[in-house]
N, CA, C and O atoms as a DFTB+ gen file, in Angstrom:
448 C
 N C O
     1  1      13.443     -11.436      11.874
     2  2      14.036      -9.880      11.928
     3  2      15.297     -10.130      11.058
     4  3      15.588      -9.110      10.434
     5  1      16.181     -11.226      10.810
     6  2      17.118     -11.211      10.213
     7  2      16.709     -11.432       8.963
     8  3      17.299     -10.754       8.122
     9  1      15.561     -12.453       8.410
    10  2      15.004     -12.350       7.216
    11  2      14.482     -11.165       6.528
    12  3      14.623     -10.881       5.338
    13  1      13.807     -10.459       7.517
    14  2      12.915      -9.421       6.866
    15  2      14.414      -8.377       6.597
    16  3      14.353      -7.632       5.619
    17  1      15.613      -8.343       7.386
    18  2      16.498      -7.326       6.962
    19  2      16.902      -7.740       5.548
    20  3      16.799      -6.933       4.623
    21  1      17.352      -8.961       5.363
    22  2      17.652      -9.429       3.801
    23  2      16.907      -9.111       2.935
    24  3      17.301      -8.698       1.845
    25  1      15.455      -9.268       3.318
    26  2      14.579      -9.116       2.197
    27  2      14.642      -7.532       1.694
    28  3      14.601      -7.156       0.523
    29  1      14.753      -6.687       2.901
    30  2      14.701      -5.504       2.591
    31  2      16.093      -4.781       1.596
    32  3      16.036      -3.896       0.741
    33  1      17.155      -5.474       2.055
    34  2      18.518      -5.238       1.180
    35  2      18.115      -5.607      -0.054
    36  3      18.380      -4.928      -1.045
    37  1      17.357      -6.849      -0.105
    38  2      17.350      -7.157      -1.593
    39  2      16.250      -6.470      -2.358
    40  3      16.413      -6.227      -3.554
    41  1      15.228      -6.171      -1.784
    42  2      14.631      -4.992      -2.520
    43  2      15.215      -4.002      -2.800
    44  3      15.228      -3.721      -3.998
    45  1      15.850      -3.174      -1.946
    46  2      16.682      -1.850      -1.985
    47  2      17.630      -2.130      -3.202
    48  3      17.852      -1.204      -3.983
    49  1      18.126      -3.195      -3.378
    50  2      19.277      -3.673      -4.322
    51  2      18.465      -3.550      -5.949
    52  3      18.927      -3.124      -7.008
    53  1      17.587      -3.908      -5.748
    54  2      16.680      -4.249      -6.968
    55  2      16.144      -2.753      -7.193
    56  3      16.307      -2.480      -8.382
    57  1      15.718      -1.964      -6.680
    58  2      15.453      -0.656      -6.877
    59  2      16.607       0.152      -7.467
    60  3      16.507       0.714      -8.558
    61  1      17.581       0.187      -6.795
    62  2      18.494       1.011      -7.171
    63  2      19.226       0.118      -8.537
    64  3      19.948       0.889      -9.169
    65  1      19.219      -0.671      -8.870
    66  2      19.660      -1.625      -9.881
    67  2      18.574      -1.154     -11.049
    68  3      19.062      -0.922     -12.155
    69  1      17.409      -1.024     -10.917
    70  2      16.482      -0.314     -11.659
    71  2      16.891       1.117     -12.395
    72  3      16.778       1.496     -13.561
    73  1      17.391       1.711     -11.256
    74  2      17.590       3.146     -11.745
    75  2      19.186       2.850     -12.411
    76  3      19.592       3.913     -12.879
    77  1      19.916       2.051     -12.541
    78  2      20.970       1.822     -13.418
    79  2      22.314       1.796     -12.585
    80  3      23.468       1.730     -13.008
    81  1      21.848       1.867     -11.283
    82  2      23.233       1.420     -10.374
    83  2      23.958       0.225     -10.347
    84  3      23.461      -0.869     -10.081
    85  1      25.212       0.443     -10.641
    86  2      25.959      -0.945     -10.644
    87  2      26.899      -1.132      -9.453
    88  3      27.079      -0.100      -8.807
    89  1      27.489      -2.139      -9.054
    90  2      28.474      -2.801      -8.363
    91  2      29.710      -3.110      -8.901
    92  3      29.899      -3.025     -10.115
    93  1      30.828      -3.561      -7.901
    94  2      31.660      -3.956      -8.359
    95  2      31.565      -5.459      -8.591
    96  3      30.964      -6.144      -7.763
    97  1      32.130      -6.021      -9.682
    98  2      31.598      -7.204     -10.594
    99  2      32.791      -8.611      -9.136
   100  3      32.592      -9.814      -8.962
   101  1      33.505      -8.008      -8.684
   102  2      34.434      -8.958      -7.733
   103  2      34.202      -8.651      -6.502
   104  3      35.202      -8.569      -5.789
   105  1      32.601      -8.337      -5.743
   106  2      32.723      -7.730      -4.339
   107  2      33.052      -8.824      -3.265
   108  3      33.610      -8.655      -2.181
   109  1      32.505     -10.165      -3.905
   110  2      33.315     -11.480      -2.969
   111  2      34.628     -11.970      -3.131
   112  3      35.341     -12.240      -2.165
   113  1      35.003     -12.104      -4.372
   114  2      36.447     -12.847      -4.225
   115  2      37.460     -11.680      -4.822
   116  3      38.605     -12.055      -5.075
   117  1      37.142     -10.368      -5.052
   118  2      38.215      -9.472      -5.253
   119  2      38.978      -9.339      -4.384
   120  3      38.685      -9.898      -3.328
   121  1      40.354      -8.502      -4.452
   122  2      41.157      -8.127      -3.219
   123  2      40.642      -7.347      -2.133
   124  3      41.263      -7.368      -1.070
   125  1      39.444      -6.558      -2.257
   126  2      39.252      -5.675      -1.271
   127  2      37.623      -6.417      -1.151
   128  3      36.668      -5.729      -0.787
   129  1      37.499      -7.575      -1.429
   130  2      36.196      -8.348      -1.423
   131  2      35.556      -8.852      -0.163
   132  3      36.413      -8.622       0.690
   133  1      34.600      -9.373       0.392
   134  2      34.167      -9.909       1.290
   135  2      35.123     -10.905       1.824
   136  3      35.692     -10.874       2.914
   137  1      35.223     -11.917       0.759
   138  2      36.390     -12.933       1.365
   139  2      37.637     -12.438       1.884
   140  3      38.052     -13.019       2.886
   141  1      38.362     -11.442       1.400
   142  2      39.281     -10.991       2.071
   143  2      39.513     -10.209       3.118
   144  3      40.620      -9.999       3.615
   145  1      38.140      -9.620       3.585
   146  2      37.751      -8.981       4.577
   147  2      37.172      -9.668       5.836
   148  3      37.157      -9.227       6.985
   149  1      36.577     -11.149       5.248
   150  2      36.166     -12.035       6.553
   151  2      37.305     -12.590       6.750
   152  3      37.510     -12.874       7.930
   153  1      38.409     -12.937       5.772
   154  2      39.324     -14.258       6.384
   155  2      40.744     -13.683       5.908
   156  3      41.698     -14.063       6.587
   157  1      41.007     -12.867       4.892
   158  2      42.153     -12.886       4.448
   159  2      42.902     -13.764       3.221
   160  3      43.944     -13.569       2.594
   161  1      41.897     -14.805       3.176
   162  2      42.756     -15.730       2.411
   163  2      41.613     -17.004       1.999
   164  3      41.621     -18.234       1.941
   165  1      40.768     -16.015       1.789
   166  2      39.374     -16.914       1.025
   167  2      39.609     -18.251       0.119
   168  3      40.213     -18.075      -0.939
   169  1      39.281     -19.268       0.371
   170  2      39.469     -20.543      -0.653
   171  2      37.888     -20.382      -1.297
   172  3      36.870     -20.592      -0.637
   173  1      37.910     -20.000      -2.607
   174  2      36.706     -20.318      -3.438
   175  2      36.506     -21.425      -3.745
   176  3      35.346     -21.809      -3.895
   177  1      37.499     -22.206      -3.918
   178  2      36.944     -23.708      -4.288
   179  2      36.217     -24.487      -3.319
   180  3      35.371     -25.280      -3.733
   181  1      36.444     -24.363      -2.033
   182  2      35.436     -24.848      -1.180
   183  2      34.108     -24.492      -0.934
   184  3      33.187     -25.191      -0.513
   185  1      34.137     -23.013      -1.334
   186  2      32.661     -22.181      -1.102
   187  2      31.812     -22.531      -2.597
   188  3      30.587     -22.649      -2.557
   189  1      32.459     -22.663      -3.719
   190  2      31.655     -23.498      -4.770
   191  2      31.946     -24.599      -4.857
   192  3      31.764     -24.911      -6.034
   193  1      32.330     -25.481      -4.267
   194  2      32.256     -26.963      -4.589
   195  2      30.544     -27.188      -4.236
   196  3      29.815     -26.742      -3.349
   197  1      30.323     -28.099      -5.391
   198  2      28.805     -28.483      -5.456
   199  2      28.189     -27.663      -6.458
   200  3      27.150     -28.084      -6.966
   201  1      28.680     -26.510      -6.841
   202  2      27.630     -25.407      -7.008
   203  2      26.898     -25.866      -8.311
   204  3      27.552     -26.269      -9.273
   205  1      25.559     -25.800      -8.331
   206  2      24.750     -26.378      -9.630
   207  2      24.596     -27.607      -9.412
   208  3      24.054     -28.213     -10.336
   209  1      24.946     -28.346      -8.302
   210  2      24.569     -29.458      -8.228
   211  2      23.714     -30.252      -6.712
   212  3      22.898     -31.168      -6.613
   213  1      24.384     -29.378      -5.731
   214  2      23.498     -29.430      -4.263
   215  2      22.925     -27.871      -4.115
   216  3      23.446     -26.757      -4.164
   217  1      21.369     -28.460      -3.877
   218  2      20.878     -27.055      -3.306
   219  2      20.115     -27.186      -2.031
   220  3      19.099     -27.849      -1.824
   221  1      20.775     -26.449      -1.239
   222  2      20.452     -26.595      -0.014
   223  2      19.186     -25.841       0.467
   224  3      19.026     -25.673       1.676
   225  1      18.208     -25.345      -0.501
   226  2      16.935     -25.143      -0.107
   227  2      16.307     -26.051      -0.165
   228  3      15.274     -25.918       0.492
   229  1      16.436     -27.318      -0.823
   230  2      15.736     -28.414      -0.653
   231  2      15.726     -29.072       0.905
   232  3      15.053     -30.078       1.130
   233  1      16.336     -28.577       1.708
   234  2      16.705     -29.226       3.258
   235  2      16.009     -28.204       4.052
   236  3      15.744     -28.564       5.199
   237  1      15.673     -27.100       3.742
   238  2      14.714     -26.211       4.643
   239  2      13.585     -26.766       5.213
   240  3      12.889     -27.597       4.630
   241  1      13.362     -26.330       6.374
   242  2      12.128     -26.813       6.785
   243  2      11.220     -25.826       7.278
   244  3      11.546     -24.656       7.080
   245  1      10.312     -26.019       7.789
   246  2       9.138     -24.714       8.163
   247  2       9.477     -24.385       9.606
   248  3       9.638     -25.456      10.191
   249  1       9.623     -23.532      10.289
   250  2       9.369     -23.322      11.549
   251  2       8.272     -23.527      12.301
   252  3       7.486     -22.581      12.358
   253  1       7.995     -24.550      12.917
   254  2       6.838     -24.857      13.484
   255  2       6.184     -23.830      14.504
   256  3       5.019     -23.435      14.478
   257  1       7.160     -23.486      15.391
   258  2       6.780     -22.536      16.720
   259  2       7.662     -21.246      16.414
   260  3       8.716     -21.080      15.799
   261  1       6.787     -20.397      17.105
   262  2       7.707     -19.015      17.164
   263  2       8.538     -19.047      18.166
   264  3       8.401     -18.240      19.086
   265  1       9.673     -20.097      18.168
   266  2      10.895     -20.160      19.362
   267  2      12.168     -20.913      18.881
   268  3      12.205     -21.581      17.848
   269  1      12.984     -20.773      19.555
   270  2      14.029     -21.760      19.262
   271  2      13.871     -22.908      18.706
   272  3      13.075     -23.594      19.348
   273  1      14.281     -23.413      17.797
   274  2      14.139     -25.028      17.149
   275  2      14.387     -26.082      18.420
   276  3      13.799     -27.144      18.621
   277  1      15.432     -25.463      19.211
   278  2      15.808     -26.998      20.160
   279  2      14.720     -27.192      21.004
   280  3      14.754     -28.079      21.857
   281  1      13.698     -26.416      20.855
   282  2      12.177     -26.493      21.917
   283  2      11.174     -27.285      21.179
   284  3      10.219     -27.806      21.755
   285  1      11.405     -27.389      19.783
   286  2      10.356     -27.851      19.081
   287  2       9.725     -29.134      19.697
   288  3       8.592     -29.174      20.176
   289  1      10.664     -30.259      19.620
   290  2      10.157     -31.715      19.936
   291  2       9.577     -31.575      21.591
   292  3       8.801     -32.498      21.836
   293  1       9.745     -30.802      22.555
   294  2       9.312     -30.456      23.719
   295  2       7.494     -30.107      23.700
   296  3       6.530     -30.575      24.305
   297  1       7.694     -28.999      22.624
   298  2       6.558     -28.419      22.479
   299  2       5.618     -29.650      21.976
   300  3       4.623     -30.028      22.595
   301  1       6.021     -30.136      20.930
   302  2       5.188     -31.042      20.052
   303  2       4.658     -32.336      21.249
   304  3       3.496     -32.740      21.295
   305  1       5.550     -32.742      21.972
   306  2       5.115     -33.671      23.052
   307  2       4.023     -33.088      23.804
   308  3       2.927     -33.648      23.847
   309  1       4.296     -31.823      24.492
   310  2       3.157     -31.175      25.432
   311  2       1.897     -31.324      24.498
   312  3       0.928     -31.942      24.936
   313  1       1.862     -30.720      23.075
   314  2       0.675     -30.503      22.206
   315  2      -0.076     -31.998      22.212
   316  3      -1.293     -32.165      22.299
   317  1       0.856     -32.956      22.110
   318  2       0.315     -34.264      21.833
   319  2      -0.436     -34.897      22.992
   320  3      -1.449     -35.593      22.937
   321  1       0.457     -34.410      24.346
   322  2      -0.119     -35.085      25.427
   323  2      -1.338     -34.417      26.082
   324  3      -1.993     -35.005      26.943
   325  1      -1.679     -32.962      25.586
   326  2      -2.373     -32.421      26.043
   327  2      -3.780     -32.869      25.341
   328  3      -4.888     -32.851      25.876
   329  1      -3.492     -33.235      24.141
   330  2      -4.490     -33.791      23.206
   331  2      -5.317     -35.339      23.898
   332  3      -6.493     -35.602      24.150
   333  1      -4.068     -36.091      24.019
   334  2      -4.517     -37.588      24.311
   335  2      -4.763     -37.727      25.656
   336  3      -5.070     -38.850      26.055
   337  1      -4.691     -36.798      26.455
   338  2      -4.942     -36.862      27.877
   339  2      -6.166     -35.869      28.228
   340  3      -6.930     -35.931      29.191
   341  1      -6.138     -35.073      27.327
   342  2      -7.313     -33.855      27.475
   343  2      -7.104     -32.929      28.509
   344  3      -7.967     -32.577      29.314
   345  1      -5.924     -32.535      28.472
   346  2      -5.889     -31.666      29.634
   347  2      -5.136     -30.412      29.234
   348  3      -4.415     -30.423      28.236
   349  1      -5.268     -29.440      29.910
   350  2      -4.865     -28.002      29.473
   351  2      -3.629     -27.541      29.689
   352  3      -2.912     -28.413      30.179
   353  1      -3.128     -26.578      29.528
   354  2      -1.559     -26.108      29.938
   355  2      -1.779     -25.571      31.545
   356  3      -1.006     -25.741      32.488
   357  1      -2.666     -25.095      31.542
   358  2      -2.839     -25.064      33.304
   359  2      -2.918     -25.820      34.263
   360  3      -2.642     -25.505      35.421
   361  1      -3.366     -27.078      33.828
   362  2      -3.064     -28.434      34.549
   363  2      -1.488     -28.920      34.653
   364  3      -1.126     -29.859      35.361
   365  1      -0.748     -28.245      33.955
   366  2       0.711     -28.798      34.043
   367  2       1.451     -28.315      34.910
   368  3       1.335     -27.111      34.681
   369  1       2.170     -28.419      35.792
   370  2       2.651     -27.915      36.856
   371  2       4.164     -27.855      36.525
   372  3       4.768     -26.873      36.956
   373  1       4.868     -28.802      35.799
   374  2       6.185     -28.988      35.721
   375  2       6.668     -29.734      34.317
   376  3       5.850     -30.535      33.864
   377  1       7.625     -29.600      33.747
   378  2       7.780     -30.428      32.617
   379  2       9.444     -30.506      32.757
   380  3      10.023     -29.436      32.570
   381  1      10.172     -31.538      33.032
   382  2      11.440     -31.977      33.162
   383  2      11.794     -32.671      31.396
   384  3      11.295     -33.634      30.815
   385  1      12.722     -31.804      31.018
   386  2      13.044     -32.327      29.720
   387  2      14.682     -32.790      29.252
   388  3      15.528     -31.896      29.251
   389  1      14.981     -33.823      28.964
   390  2      16.596     -34.110      28.670
   391  2      16.729     -34.124      27.359
   392  3      16.107     -34.774      26.518
   393  1      18.025     -32.966      27.188
   394  2      17.891     -32.813      25.734
   395  2      19.723     -32.951      25.792
   396  3      20.297     -33.633      26.641
   397  1      20.361     -32.243      24.829
   398  2      21.792     -32.362      24.637
   399  2      22.345     -30.853      25.061
   400  3      21.605     -29.972      25.499
   401  1      23.482     -30.739      24.895
   402  2      24.193     -29.618      25.448
   403  2      23.717     -28.135      24.771
   404  3      23.122     -27.231      25.358
   405  1      24.184     -28.163      23.280
   406  2      23.691     -26.836      22.582
   407  2      22.380     -26.380      22.730
   408  3      22.108     -25.198      22.517
   409  1      21.467     -27.268      23.102
   410  2      20.129     -26.988      23.181
   411  2      19.982     -26.289      24.771
   412  3      19.435     -25.213      25.013
   413  1      20.637     -27.223      25.781
   414  2      20.663     -26.416      27.046
   415  2      21.314     -25.146      27.249
   416  3      20.942     -24.464      28.204
   417  1      22.250     -24.720      26.479
   418  2      22.755     -23.329      26.515
   419  2      22.046     -22.280      25.604
   420  3      22.389     -21.103      25.708
   421  1      21.174     -22.603      24.807
   422  2      20.315     -21.316      24.785
   423  2      18.626     -21.781      25.047
   424  3      17.675     -21.160      24.572
   425  1      18.553     -22.615      25.632
   426  2      17.067     -22.488      25.915
   427  2      17.015     -22.898      27.638
   428  3      15.926     -23.369      27.966
   429  1      17.828     -22.806      28.529
   430  2      17.800     -23.396      29.969
   431  2      17.157     -22.097      30.695
   432  3      17.765     -21.570      31.626
   433  1      16.117     -21.679      30.318
   434  2      15.443     -20.578      30.883
   435  2      13.867     -21.181      32.069
   436  3      12.690     -21.181      31.707
   437  1      14.371     -21.601      33.385
   438  2      13.222     -22.323      33.728
   439  2      12.088     -21.209      34.308
   440  3      10.885     -21.446      34.413
   441  1      12.721     -20.006      34.641
   442  2      11.476     -18.886      34.569
   443  2      11.316     -17.990      33.492
   444  3      11.553     -16.801      33.704
   445  1      10.948     -18.361      32.356
   446  2      10.644     -17.181      31.443
   447  2       9.963     -15.979      31.930
   448  3       9.735     -15.045      31.161
């Protein structure tokens, strides 16, 4: 949902730009820009460190399942077990998973 909203805003910005609409050149770093609105003392040297050297898009991965990434290993393990043991999901009564704190805080839902 969030990426779709970002795409919508990008398309809208392109459409209004094509009609000649412009915006402030200092919308990020200006005295009333996003940096000041979010922190009051934005340090742009940190934000721009490594600019044109490091591209985070190279570290992006695919979302393999339609759920929180903290659950992917458990899902992949179950799918592998189902294949190797030739069982169906209906034959699995219970699954206990050991994980780390942040994963538990967002995925501890024993009765979905």
